[in-house]
N, C-alpha and C positions, 0 to 999 in steps of 0.2 A: 714428377713422382706423385702418384695418387695418394690422397690422404685417407688413412684407414680410421674409421670411427669406432670399430669394434662391434661385437654382436649385440650389445645392449644399447646401441645408439637410439633405437626407437623408444625404448623406455626412458632414456635420459631426456629425449626431446619432449615426450609426453609430460614428464615431471616438470620440465622447464615451463611448458605451457600452463600446467596446473598452478605453479607458483606465481606466474605472471597474472593469471586469471584471479587467483585469490587476492593478490595485492590490489588489483583493479576493482574487484568486487567490494573489498573492504573500504577502499578509499573513495570509490565512486568518482575517480578522476574523469572517467567517461561513463555514460549511462550503462547499466548492467546488461541491457539487451545488445548494445554495441560491442561490449566485451565478449558476450556469448557468440555473436556473429564473427568476431575476430578469431575466437577459438576454433570455430568450425572452418573458417577459411585457412587458418594455419595448418590444421590437420589435413585438409584436402590438398594443400599445395606442397607439403614436404616431400611426398613421394615423387610426383612428376619432376620437381626441381632437382632433387638429388639423383634421380635417374639420368637427367640431362647432364649433370655434373659428372656422373660416373661415365657416361658416354664420351665426354670430353677428356677423360682421364684425370679429372681433378679430385674425384672421390673413388675409393676402392669399391665401395658397395653403396647402393641406394638405401634410404631409410624408409622402413615400412611401419606404419602405425595403425592403419585401419583395416588392413587385410594382409595375409601372407603374400610373398612374392608370387607373381603369375596370376593374381586375382584382381586385375585392374578394375573390372566392372564391379566387383564386390566392394572395393575401396571407395569408389564413387558413390555407390548405393548406401554404404555405411555412413559416409560423411554427410549425405543429404537426408538420411533416414529420419532426422528429427522433424522435418516438415511433413513426412508421411506417417509419423508415429500416431498410434491410436490414442496415446496420452495427449498429444498436442491437439488432435481433432476433438477429443472429448472435452478438454478444458475450454476450447473455443466455443463449443456448443453450450457448455454450462454458463459461460458469460452471457450468452443470448437468452438462455432460460431465466437466469437471474434478473436480467433487464425486463423481461416480460412480466415477471412477478412484481418488480419494482414499479412499473408503469401503472399498475392497477391501484396502487396505494394501500394494499392490504396490510402491509407491515405498519404503515403509519396509523391505520385504524386500530390495530392491536396495541400500538404504543399509546394512543389516546385513551383507549379503554383502561389500560394499566395505570396511566397517570391519574385517573380519577380515584384510585385506591391508595396511592402512595403519599399524597399530601406533602407535609414538610418533614416527614420522617426519613432521615438518611438511611436507616436500616432497610425500610421498605423500598426506597428508591434503588438502593444497591441490589437488593434481592430481585426486584423487578427487572433491572437491567441485565443481570446475569441470567435470570430465568427466561428472559425473552431471547437474548442473542445466542445462547448456547444451543438450544434445539434447532433454531432457524439455521445456524451455521452448519448443521449436519446435512441440510438439504438444498441450500443455495450457497454459492461461493462465499466463504466467510469474509473475504475482503469487501464484497458487495454488501453483505449484511451490516458491517460496521459503517460503511458509507451511507447506508439508508438510515441507520439508527442514530448516528452521531447528532444530527439536529434535534431529534426527539429527546435524547438523553441530556443534551446541553440545556434545553428548555425546561426539562424536568427538574434539573438541579437549580436553575435560577428561580423558577417559580416556587420551589420548596425551600429557598434560602440556603442551599447547599453549594459548596464549592464544586464547580464542574470537574475539577481535578480529582475529586474523591470518587467520581463515577467513570471517567473516560478511560483510565488505565485498566480498571476491571473489565470495561466493555471490550477492549482489545484482547486482553488475556482470555476472557470467556469465549470469545469468537474462535480463538486458536484451539482451545481444548474441546470446544463444541465441534470443530471441524474434524475431530478424530472419531466421531460417531459413525460415519458412513464413508463409503468409497468416494462419494462425490462432494464431501465436505470441503476439500481443499485440493488444489492442483498437485500438491505433494503426494497425496494418497494415490491419485490417478497415475502419476508418473512412476511411483514406486511399484504399483501393480504391473505396469507394462514392462519395467526392467526385470522384475522378478520372473514374469512369464518367459521372457526371452532367455534369461539365464537358465531357467528350468529346461527349456528346449535344447539349448546348446550343451548343457552338462548332462542331459538325460536324467535329471533329478526329479522324481515325481513329487517331492515335497514342495518344489517351487512352482507354484501356479499363480495365475492372476487372482487378485482378490475378488471375492463376491461382494455384493452390495453391503451386506451386514457382517462381513467376515470378522471384523474386530469391534463390533458394536458393544459387546459385553465388556471389553476392556475400556472402550471409550466412555461407557456409562460410569465405570469405577473412577476413571480419571476426572470426569466431569463432576462427580459428587465430591471427590477429594478437593479438586480445585475450587469449587463453589464454597466448601466449608472453610478453606484457607482464606479466600477473598472476603468472606463475611466476618472473619475473626482477626487473625494475625495480619492478613493483607490490608484489612480496613485500617488497622492501627498504624501500619507502616506507610500507607499511601498518604502523601502530603496534600495539603490544601493550598496549592500554589496560587490559584486565582480566587479572589473572594467572590462570593455569590453577588451578582449585580444585575439588576434589571436594566441599568443604564450602561451601554457599551462604552461610552466615553469615560466612565469611571473605571471600567474593567481594563481599558487600555491606558489609563492614567493620562488623559489628554488635556487636563486642566491648563497646563502651561503651553499647550500647542494649538489650542483653538481659541479664537478671540474675534471680536467684532470691531471694525473701524469705519469711520464715516468720512466721506469725501468733502474736503473744505471748498469754500467758494473759489479760492484762488489756486486750487489744485491744477497742476500742469496736465493732468490726465483727463480733465473734463473735455468731452467731445470725442475722445478716442474710444475704441472698443475695449472691452475688458481684456481681451486677448492681447491687443496691442499694448495696453497699459501695464498689465501685471503678469499674465500667464506666460508671455513670451520673454519676460525679463530674465536677467541672470540670477535673480533671487530664488531661493528654494521656498516657494510659496504656492499654495493652491487656493483658488477661490471656490468655496464650498456653496455659498448662497449669495444671492443679491436681494436685498430687502429695499423696496422702494415704496415709501408710504405704508399702506396696508397690504401691499402685495409682496409675496415671496416667490422669487424665481430660482429655479434649479436647472432646467434644461435650457440649452442655448445661451448660457451666460456669456460665453466668449464673444458672441457676435453683438451683444447689446452695447449701446453707447453709454458712456459714463456720464452721470449728471451730478451736480453739486447736491449734497445731502443724501446720496446713495449710501447704503450701509452694506459692507461686505463682511460675511462670515468667512474667515480665512484660517488655513492651517500653516503654521510656521513656528519656528523657535523664537525665543525672546530677542536674541541678538539680531536676527534677520528682521524681526518686526520693527525694531527701531530704525534700521536702514531703509526699509520700505516706506515707513511713515515720512521720513525726511525727504526721500527722493520723489515720492508721488503725492505729497500734500494730503496726508491722511491723519485723522485724529483718533485716538483710542477711546472707545466708549467705556466709561468707568462702570465697575461693579456689574459686569455682564458675564454670566456663566453660559457658555455654549454647550448645551446638554443634548442628549439623544432626542428629547421632546422637541427642542428648538430645531434640530436638524431635520425633523420629520414634519415640519410645518409648511412646506411648500404647497402652493395652490394645486399643483398637478399631482401631489402625493409623492412621497419619497420614502426610501427605506435606508436604514443604517444596519448593515449586516456584516457578519464575519464570513469569509470564504476561505477554504483550505485548498491549497494547490494539490491536485490529485496525481496519483502515479500515471505516468505516460502523458502528462499534460504538456502541451506545446509551450507552456510558460517555464518549464524546468530548464535551467541553464541560461535563461534569458533574464533581462532586467525590465523594469517597468518602462524605461525609456525605449529599449530596443523593440519591445512588443507594442509600443504606442498604446499603452493600456487604456488611458483615459478616453481616447477617441474610439478605440476598438470596442470597448465594453460600455461606454457612456457612463463610467463610474469614476469617482475620485477616491484614491487610496489615502486614508488618513494616518494609518499606522501599520506596522508589520511586526508580528510576533514570531520568533523562532525559539521554541522551547520557552525558557523563562526570559529570554532577551527581548526587549522592546526597541524597535527602531521607529522613530517618529520624525526624522529629518534626513534629507539626502537619500530617500528610499529608492529613487530612480536609478541609483548606482548599484544597488544590492542585487546580486545574482540569486534568483529564486530557486528554491529546492522543494522537493516533495514534502508536504506537511507544514510548509510555511502558512501562517494564518494572516490574512489581510483584513483590516477593518475598512470597509468601503461604503461609500454613500452614493446614491443615485436614484433616478426615477423608479417608480414601481415597475414599469415595463422592463427596465434594464435588469432589475432583480429577478423578474419572471424569466427573462432570457437566460440568466445565470443558472437557474434551476435546471435548465435543459442542456447546459454546457458541460461536456465531458471533461473539460480542463480543470474544473473546480467543483468543490462540494460546499454548498451553502450550509453553514453550521447552525442556523436557527430554522425552526419550523416556519415556513411561509405558506400561506394558503395557496394551493395550486389547483386551478380549474381543469388542468389537463389530465388528471387521474382518470383512468378508465375503470371506474368502480363496477360497472355492469359486467366487466370481464373477470372479476375476482374469482368466481367459481371455475371459470374456464382455465385461467392460468394455474390455479392450485391443482385442478384436475390433471392438467398436462404434466406438471412436475410429479404428481402421484403416479401417473401412468408410466413415466420414464423410470421411476424407481421400481415399480412393479414389474415392468418388462425386463429390466436388468437383473432383478432379484429372483424372479419366478420362472423365467423362460430362458431358452438358449440364446436369445438376442443379446449381442455384445453391447456393453455400455456405450460405446462410441456410436453405434447405430441408433440405439434408443435415444441418446442425447441429441443427435442430429435430427431425428424424427420429431423430438419435442421442440427443438429450435424452429423447425419448419412450421409446426403446428401453431407456435406463438404468433408467427406472422400471418398465417392463413386465417386464423380466428380473430385477428384484429387486436390481440393483446399488445402487439408490437408492430410498428410500421416497418416496411422494408428498409427505408432509409435509416431508421434507428438501429437496425440490426448491426450495421458496421460500426456505429459509434459505441455499441454495447461492449465490443471486444477490446480488452486491454492488449493491444498488439505488442507492447513491449514484453509482456509475459509470454506470448506465443513465440516471439523471436528468441527469448531467453531459453525456453524449452527446446526449440529446434536447434539452438546453438550448443547447448551443453550435453545433449543426449549422445552425440558422437564422441564426446570426451570420455564417457563411461566405457564405450566400446573400445576406444584406443587403450584405455587403462587395462582392459582385459586382454586384448590382442598382444600387447607388448609384454605382458607378465607383471605389470606394475601392481595390479590388484593382489596378485599372489605374494609379491615382495612385501607390501604393506601388511598383509595378513600374517606373513611370517614374523614380522617385527612385533605385531600385537601379541601373537602366541608366545614369542620368545620372551617378552616382557613378563608374562605371567605363566611360566611353564608348569608350575605346580598348583595353580589356582583352579578351583572348580569352574565349570562352564558358566554358572550363573554370575560369577564375578566378572568374567570376560564379557558376558552379555551386558552387565552394568557398565563396564568400561567403554564398550562400543556406544552405549547410549550417551554417556558423558562426553565422549570425543565428538560425536555427531552434534550434540546440543551446543557445545562450545563453538563448533565450526559454523553452525547455522545462525549463530548470533552475530557473526561478522560477515558472512556471505549469504547468497540466496539460499533459501530452503530447498529449492529445486536442484541447485548445484550440489548441495550437501548429499541428497539421496543418490544422485548420479555417481558421486565419488565414493560414497561409503557403502552402498548396497553390495557392489562386487567384492569389496574388502570383507564385509560381514559374511558373505556366503563362503568365501575362501577360508576365513577363520573357522567357521562352523565345520567345514569339511575336514580341516586339519585336526580339529578337536573331536571329531566324530559326533558332533552335536546336531540338533535340529536346525537346519539352515533357515527354515521359515520363521522360527522364533527370532533368530538374529536379524532377519529382514524387518520384522515388525518393530524391533527395538530401534533400528535406524529410522524407520518411517515415523514412529511416534516422536522420537527426539527431534527430527527435522521440523515438526509442526509446533514446537514449543520454544520459540525464540523469545524468551521473556526478559533477557538481561540487557538488551541494547535497543535503542529506537530504530536502528537500521537493520535489525535482524529480520523483521517482518513488516510488510506494508501497513498492516493495521496499527502497529506501534507508531509509525510515522504519521498516520492519520490523526492520532490524538496528541502528538508531541506539541504542536503549536496551540491548539484549542485548550489543552490542559495546562499550558505554561510550565511543562516539566523540565527538570534538569536531566542531563544524561545519567547522572548517578541515581536518580529515582528508579530507573529501570533495574539497576543492579540491586538496589536496596529492597524493592518489592518483588522483583522477579527472581533474584538469586535463591532465596529460600524455597520459592515455588518450584524452581528448576530442580533443586536438590530433592525436594519431596517427591516430585514426579519421577526422578531417576530411580528412587527406591520403589515407589508404588508400581510403576510400569514394569520394571524388571521382575519383581515378585509376581505381578499379575500375569505376565507372559509365561513365566515358569509354571504357574499354577494352572493356566488354561490350556496352553499348547505343549508344555513340557520341554525339556532340554535333551 
């Protein structure tokens, strides 16, 4: 007997996929791009598999989620449409454009100019940080803007004796509301524009069109002004100083009990063996940071050097392990020695002690220091790991790394230089870089301006303009051809491609209509502006626990259906969802820029709720009223 699933089987399946995706997005049990790819595969497989089961007599009817029965080619095209989406292509090109600007060093130059005026005034530092990142985020990807400015802001704080925590969270927040200034400020805007245009075509609704370059700039300016005022006043008071201002990184990571110096005794059993044989390959949790022999300090190739009596090792370990190592290897503790940043930078070959932040899409995410063979791979020693306010200074090789983890690393100058060009990490201090292409600054800025002008003033589509700009960055030497591929955050591209079909399935199966019915039923007697605000709040809460791109994919079809049922302006409802999806202030996982600053700022999870909650509520009111005033309901 064939199993009958009922006429709404497709809708039930889609809601099950959405529920599973929400759980995986929120918990990050697997990377978000893998979840998105799984969503796409599930939607593509359900129809052919259930058709086969129906043929065998095990199901009464197949389940259709991407296209109605008889439209096999349409279902396949819809399932794979995310890879051909103008939104996906545009975001990919914008990553390349942002990299071209970054490689010129123009933003670092702006930061250096600003730093000369801020001094040790926290107010001026905060104002400069917000005033720089907000407008920049309107024209290059806001995630890239934070990655570029994070080292400058950290140094600005430390030089001005200000806690970096007081500036880094505002940096993230300002980049988010700065991204609402233009179409290209964030991938959320670009994706929302593409979905809106598709819905307009399918529904024959002339109100629903793709966004122009400056479609919502007027509201974006209002949001930016209100957000800036909040961060300079109430937000400044609420933002905690989790990390003390410190010029010495060993103090910032509280390494006093984990860094020390020992000397090799005459009768030590390790004399004559190499450092690697004697200590590094032992069962003890210990790292040799420096070898001091007479007046010379060695940093590179320590492992291959033979141990001599009288050698002094600067080592990282905890106190209990130190006692065991000294007993086993014949070492004596040097009394009254403080191993500071100055001492660790004293090697003959030159060395640097820096913080690095694990970047989104990094190969390090989900791995451990041991599994990545970090020390050999990067020629750097990890001294400590900070995750939010938590500090890990022992057994770090067993810790699974996450986006936003901050590592205190030490190594040769050449290794630090290589890290500057490594897409897996962000170096959190300004380090002089000789590879900036300063002569290309006018060219890179001109290319971005041309892309904006083409998309805003001519019929050229933003995807075409952005691709042309990406090509120009390479042809003019702002970006090398090999750097172009490293510039793209492929996890974001796969995420977009994977979740776009989910929105289509929600519409095809009637799921969007059902959710809209529920929203309208909850507030049958409320005016449209209240329902508009409700949609903003629901989207904002959703985007704080899952991807902002997933939020617009799920909520824009619902917003359009709700507007149609209320007889309201559908475009206004779309804008409410778009703006809400770009304001994930209340959790560190809601937006990539929040994760960027989580470790370097030493924040607690609750800090985002304390500082971001009032800002989220303020924006809900301001954005709702602003949309009603500018576009009407």
